C-alpha positions in Angstrom: -19.9 182.6 66.1 -16.6 181.6 68.1 -15.7 182.7 71.1 -12.8 181.9 71.9 -9.4 181.8 69.9 -6.2 179.9 70.8 -2.8 180.8 68.8 0.6 179.7 69.0 2.8 183.5 69.5 6.0 183.4 68.2 8.1 186.3 69.7 11.5 187.1 71.5 11.6 187.0 75.2 12.7 190.7 75.3 10.9 191.9 72.0 8.3 193.2 74.1 7.2 196.3 71.8 6.6 194.0 68.6 4.4 191.9 71.1 2.3 195.1 72.3 2.0 196.3 68.4 0.6 192.9 67.6 -1.8 192.6 70.8 -3.2 196.0 69.9 -3.8 194.7 66.1 -5.3 192.1 67.7 -8.2 194.1 69.9 -9.0 196.4 66.5 -10.0 192.8 64.9 -11.6 192.1 67.7 -9.8 189.8 69.8 -8.7 190.7 73.2 -5.6 188.4 75.1 -7.5 186.7 78.0 -4.5 184.1 79.3 -1.1 182.8 78.4 0.5 179.2 78.5 3.5 177.7 77.9 2.3 177.2 74.3 -1.2 178.7 73.4 -2.4 182.3 73.6 -6.2 182.8 74.4 -8.1 185.6 73.0 -11.7 186.1 73.6 -13.9 188.2 71.2 -14.7 191.8 71.5 -15.9 194.5 69.7 -13.5 195.5 67.5 -11.2 199.1 69.3 -8.0 200.3 69.6 -6.1 199.6 73.0 -2.8 200.2 74.2 -1.1 197.1 75.4 1.5 197.2 77.8 4.5 194.3 78.4 5.9 194.6 82.3 8.6 192.2 83.6 8.0 191.3 87.4 11.0 189.3 88.3 9.8 187.7 91.4 6.8 185.7 89.6 6.9 182.3 88.9 4.9 180.1 86.7 4.1 178.0 89.4 2.7 180.7 91.8 -0.7 179.4 93.5 -1.6 183.2 93.0 -0.1 186.5 93.0 2.1 187.4 95.8 1.0 190.6 98.2 3.5 192.8 96.5 2.5 191.6 92.9 -0.9 191.9 93.8 0.1 195.5 95.2 1.2 196.5 91.8 -1.9 195.1 90.2 -3.9 197.3 92.3 -1.7 200.4 91.2 -1.7 199.3 87.5 -5.8 199.4 87.5 -5.8 202.7 89.6 -3.9 204.1 86.2 -6.2 202.8 84.2 -4.2 199.1 83.2 -5.8 196.2 83.3 -4.2 192.7 83.7 -4.9 191.1 80.4 -3.1 187.7 81.0 0.4 186.8 82.7 2.7 184.0 82.7 5.7 183.4 85.4 7.3 186.8 85.4 5.5 188.7 82.1 2.5 190.4 83.1 0.2 191.8 80.0 -2.1 195.0 80.6 -4.0 197.3 78.3 -5.7 200.4 78.7 -8.6 202.1 77.1 -7.2 205.4 77.3 -6.2 207.4 74.2 -2.9 208.3 75.9 -2.7 206.3 79.1 -0.2 206.9 81.5 3.0 204.5 81.6 3.3 202.0 84.0 7.4 201.8 83.0 9.0 205.2 83.4 12.8 204.8 84.1 14.5 202.8 81.5 17.1 201.3 83.8 14.7 200.0 86.0 12.8 198.2 83.2 15.7 196.8 81.4 17.1 195.6 84.7 13.4 193.9 85.4 13.6 192.2 81.9 17.2 190.8 82.6 16.7 189.6 86.3 13.6 188.0 84.9 15.7 186.6 81.8 18.4 185.0 84.5 15.4 182.7 85.9 13.8 181.6 83.3 14.5 182.4 79.1 18.8 182.3 79.6 18.9 179.0 81.7 16.8 177.5 79.4 17.8 178.9 76.4 21.5 178.0 77.4 21.1 174.5 78.1 19.2 174.0 74.9 22.3 175.6 73.0 24.4 173.0 74.9 22.2 170.2 74.0 22.1 171.4 70.2 25.5 171.5 70.0 26.0 167.8 71.6 23.8 166.2 69.5 25.1 168.1 66.4 28.5 166.8 67.6 27.0 163.2 67.7 25.3 163.3 64.5 28.0 164.4 62.7 30.2 161.7 64.4 27.7 159.1 63.5 27.8 160.7 59.9 31.3 159.7 59.5 31.2 156.7 61.0 28.1 155.3 59.4 27.3 157.6 56.4 24.7 154.4 54.8 23.0 153.9 58.1 22.2 158.3 59.1 21.8 158.7 55.1 18.7 156.2 54.6 16.8 156.8 57.7 14.0 159.5 57.9 14.5 159.4 61.3 17.9 160.1 61.5 17.2 163.1 59.2 15.1 164.4 60.9 16.5 164.3 64.3 19.4 165.7 62.6 17.6 168.7 61.4 15.9 169.4 64.5 19.0 169.5 66.4 20.3 172.1 63.6 17.6 174.3 63.9 17.3 174.4 67.7 21.3 175.4 67.4 20.6 177.9 65.1 17.7 179.5 67.0 18.8 179.3 70.1 22.3 180.9 68.9 20.3 183.5 67.3 18.0 184.6 70.3 20.9 183.9 72.9 23.7 186.3 70.9 20.4 188.5 70.0 19.5 189.0 73.9 23.1 189.6 75.0 23.9 191.8 72.3 20.6 194.0 73.1 21.0 193.8 77.2 24.7 195.3 76.3 23.2 197.9 74.4 20.2 198.6 76.4 22.3 199.5 79.4 24.2 202.1 77.7 21.0 203.4 76.1 18.9 203.3 79.8 21.6 205.2 81.4 21.0 208.1 78.8 17.4 208.0 79.9 16.1 206.0 76.5 14.8 202.3 76.6 16.0 200.9 73.4 13.8 198.8 71.8 14.5 195.1 70.7 14.8 194.1 67.4 13.4 190.3 67.9 13.6 187.6 65.4 10.1 186.1 64.6 10.9 185.6 61.0 13.5 183.4 61.7 11.9 181.5 64.1 9.1 180.8 61.9 11.3 179.7 59.4 12.9 177.2 61.7 9.9 175.9 63.3 8.5 175.6 59.6 11.6 173.9 58.3 11.1 171.2 61.6 7.4 170.8 61.1 7.7 170.1 57.6 10.7 167.3 58.3 8.6 165.9 61.1 5.6 165.6 58.6 8.2 163.9 56.3 9.4 161.9 59.0 5.7 160.6 59.9 4.7 160.1 56.3 7.3 157.8 55.5 7.1 155.6 58.8 3.4 155.3 58.4 3.8 154.3 54.6 6.2 152.0 55.3 6.1 148.3 55.2 7.5 147.8 58.8 4.6 146.8 61.6 6.7 147.5 63.9 8.1 150.8 63.5 4.6 152.1 62.6 3.4 151.1 66.0 6.6 152.6 67.5 5.5 155.8 65.8 2.2 156.2 66.4 2.8 155.1 70.5 5.7 157.9 70.7 3.6 160.8 68.9 -0.1 159.7 69.8 0.9 158.7 73.4 4.1 159.1 74.9 4.7 162.9 73.7 1.1 163.8 74.5 1.0 162.1 77.4 3.7 163.3 79.6 3.0 166.7 78.9 -0.3 166.5 79.8 0.6 164.6 83.0 3.0 167.1 83.6 0.5 169.8 82.9 -2.3 168.5 84.9 -0.2 168.0 88.1 0.9 171.4 88.3 -2.5 172.9 87.7 -3.8 170.5 90.5 -1.2 172.0 92.8 -1.8 175.5 91.9 -5.4 175.1 93.0 -4.5 173.5 95.9 -2.3 176.3 96.6 0.9 174.7 97.2 4.0 177.0 97.1 6.1 177.4 94.3 8.8 175.5 95.4 6.8 172.4 96.1 5.1 172.6 93.1 8.1 173.5 90.8 9.4 169.8 92.6 6.9 167.8 92.3 5.9 168.7 88.6 10.0 168.2 87.6 9.8 165.2 89.0 6.5 163.4 88.1 7.9 164.6 84.4 10.6 162.6 84.5 8.7 159.7 86.1 5.9 159.8 83.5 8.6 159.9 80.6 10.8 157.0 82.1 7.3 154.8 82.7 5.7 155.7 79.5 8.7 155.2 77.5 9.7 152.0 79.6 5.9 150.5 78.8 6.1 151.1 75.1 9.5 149.5 74.9 8.5 146.6 77.0 4.9 146.3 75.2 7.0 146.8 71.5 9.4 143.7 72.7 6.7 141.3 74.1 4.6 141.6 71.2 7.1 141.2 68.4 8.0 137.7 70.7 4.3 137.0 70.4 4.3 137.9 66.3 1.8 140.9 66.8 3.9 143.0 64.0 4.3 139.7 61.6 1.7 141.7 59.3 -0.1 139.1 56.8 3.5 136.5 57.3 2.5 133.2 58.7 4.0 132.2 61.6 5.7 129.2 63.4 6.5 128.4 66.8 9.7 127.0 68.4 10.8 126.2 71.4 7.5 128.1 72.9 8.3 131.8 70.7 6.5 132.9 67.7 8.5 133.5 64.7 7.6 134.8 61.5 7.9 133.1 58.4 7.8 136.1 55.4 7.5 134.7 52.0 8.6 138.0 50.2 9.3 137.8 46.5 13.2 138.1 46.2 15.1 139.7 43.1 17.6 136.6 43.9 17.2 133.7 45.6 19.5 130.6 46.4 17.5 128.1 44.1 18.4 130.7 41.2 21.8 130.9 42.0 22.5 126.8 42.5 19.6 125.6 40.2 18.0 123.6 42.9 14.8 123.9 44.9 14.3 124.2 48.6 11.9 123.6 51.1 11.9 125.2 54.9 13.2 128.7 53.9 12.2 132.5 55.0 12.4 134.7 52.9 12.6 138.5 54.2 12.6 141.7 52.1 13.1 145.0 54.1 14.1 148.5 53.3 14.1 151.8 55.0 15.2 155.0 52.8 15.1 158.5 52.5 15.5 161.6 50.0 19.3 160.5 49.8 19.7 157.2 49.9 17.5 154.1 49.9 18.8 150.7 51.5 17.0 147.1 50.6 17.7 144.3 52.7 16.6 140.2 51.5 17.4 137.4 53.6 16.5 134.4 53.0 17.4 131.7 56.0 16.0 128.1 56.7 13.1 128.0 59.4 14.4 127.4 62.6 12.2 123.9 63.1 14.0 122.8 59.7 15.5 119.4 60.0 18.7 120.3 58.1 18.8 124.2 59.8 22.6 123.9 60.2 23.7 122.3 56.4 21.2 124.4 54.2 22.6 127.5 52.5 21.8 130.7 53.6 22.0 134.1 51.2 22.1 137.8 52.5 22.3 141.0 50.5 21.8 144.9 51.2 21.6 147.0 48.0 22.2 150.4 48.9 20.6 153.1 46.5 22.6 156.1 46.1 20.0 158.8 45.1 22.7 162.0 45.6 25.3 161.5 43.3 27.5 163.6 45.6 27.3 161.1 48.3 28.4 158.1 46.6 32.0 158.0 47.6 31.1 158.9 51.3 28.8 156.0 51.3 31.1 153.6 49.5 34.1 155.0 52.4 31.4 154.2 54.7 30.6 150.6 54.1 34.6 149.7 53.3 35.4 151.0 56.9 32.4 149.2 58.1 33.7 145.6 56.9 37.2 146.5 59.1 37.9 147.0 62.4 40.8 148.2 64.7 40.0 146.7 67.9 41.3 143.2 67.1 45.0 142.5 67.5 47.5 143.1 64.6 47.2 139.4 62.5 43.6 138.9 63.4 41.8 141.9 61.7 39.0 141.9 59.6 39.9 144.1 56.4 39.0 144.2 52.7 40.9 143.2 49.5 40.3 144.4 46.2 39.0 141.8 43.3 38.7 141.7 40.2 35.4 143.6 39.2 34.8 142.3 35.7 32.8 138.8 36.5 30.5 141.0 38.3 29.6 143.5 35.9 30.8 146.2 38.5 33.1 149.5 38.3 35.0 148.0 41.4 34.5 144.9 43.8 36.1 144.1 47.4 35.8 141.3 49.2 36.1 140.8 53.1 39.0 139.2 54.4 39.9 137.9 58.0 44.0 138.3 58.6 44.2 135.2 60.2 41.6 133.1 58.2 41.6 134.4 55.2 38.9 135.6 52.6 35.6 135.0 53.5 32.3 134.6 51.1 31.3 138.8 51.6 31.7 140.8 48.9 30.8 144.2 48.2 30.2 145.7 44.6 30.3 148.6 43.4 27.7 149.9 40.3 27.0 153.1 38.7 24.5 154.2 41.3 24.1 151.6 44.0 26.4 149.9 46.4 25.9 145.9 46.9 26.9 144.0 49.9 26.0 140.1 49.6 27.4 137.1 51.9 26.8 133.4 50.6 27.8 132.2 54.0 29.9 129.3 54.7 31.1 126.2 52.4 29.8 128.2 49.1 32.2 128.5 46.3 31.0 131.6 44.0 31.1 130.6 40.7 31.5 133.1 37.1 28.2 132.0 36.3 26.6 133.0 40.1 28.6 136.1 39.4 27.1 137.5 36.0 23.4 136.6 37.9 24.1 138.8 40.7 24.8 141.4 38.3 22.4 140.8 36.0 19.2 140.7 38.9 21.3 143.2 41.7 23.6 145.6 39.3 20.3 147.6 38.0 17.5 146.5 40.7 15.9 149.3 42.5 14.1 147.6 45.2 
């Protein structure tokens, strides 16, 4: 029979009464709190019994303290003398239990109790929560700006949607927690002056909903990466979630625990632990980045594709099936091409990219025709206009002086079998061989390269091959 149980407890910082009731129910089920850490609470098996719990706050304590201070130990001894046994402590939070049916209360002065909670909150809870609130606002603003500037790039990326979802729920969570705390504290101070302690109304259900939404988003993101056809992205995801995140946490936690055992002061422990966390994050992230770039230059992520060497570097030579090829458009067979097909998608938008280009070691490399196109499949029709405007805006620029800017010009969509068609042009050099074709549920960007005059027959073939293809 399992003697230990570890759980993730979700409670508002100041919601002492609900936490005390929860611990009482756990004891009635045969589980007594034994220790508290930043993530998991550990329980040990006992005979089910009715226990009374009390959550106290000791503002001078710290999670980095090697052992209780003399003043804190005196407080523990006083509590033990009145029947209260320390079940667990983490930082300023001290949790006691009592076997007596009607024990003497530890806290009897509401003013002092509210003041202790507030002084503790100012040391840990409020600074961290307010920093997260500001960061979530900043990242939310950046996400919105990216969405407006590059809607397709954001909406077609499971990673972008996942991070946007995370920052949204972090903002909601922190706004509710900080707002709820300040509202409770304002009312609790007034109630304490009248001799009453105002119990908090936490937001545990809301917290669980936010965490569940983020968890589902993470599962969706990981599944979309692991089921993709991109070996590099799979490797990056596995390294980030399997090495980077647990590595930074375990190293930081290990250093803090080691320094506590060595009786280092709280100030030294805190400083060394924080610096170690930054160093670990920098080293691990830098190592992963270097490893991915090193492996990419040596063809580690080429998958089953053939490779070739050119000037000391290894290049992949993919021969993917493409819905439209240079040979089909020109009616001529060529050798020495790489044919690469990639995709990335989310529940809202999918993008399929195709590139047919000559290998670097081909004799006629500079003279061979090239073909590139991207199919943007808009799964949510309400986003079609946003994606269309985003692609058109991406073709234009406002940083060059007037007379040299890139721009788009409408062209006849009928030969393309499209609803709308646009051609990329430069104010100085005129139209280029790049087009944006708007079909019912997709947008096709196609670049025929230089020295290629597109014929009506080729336009019709583009409509046939790309206007209705999903992959």
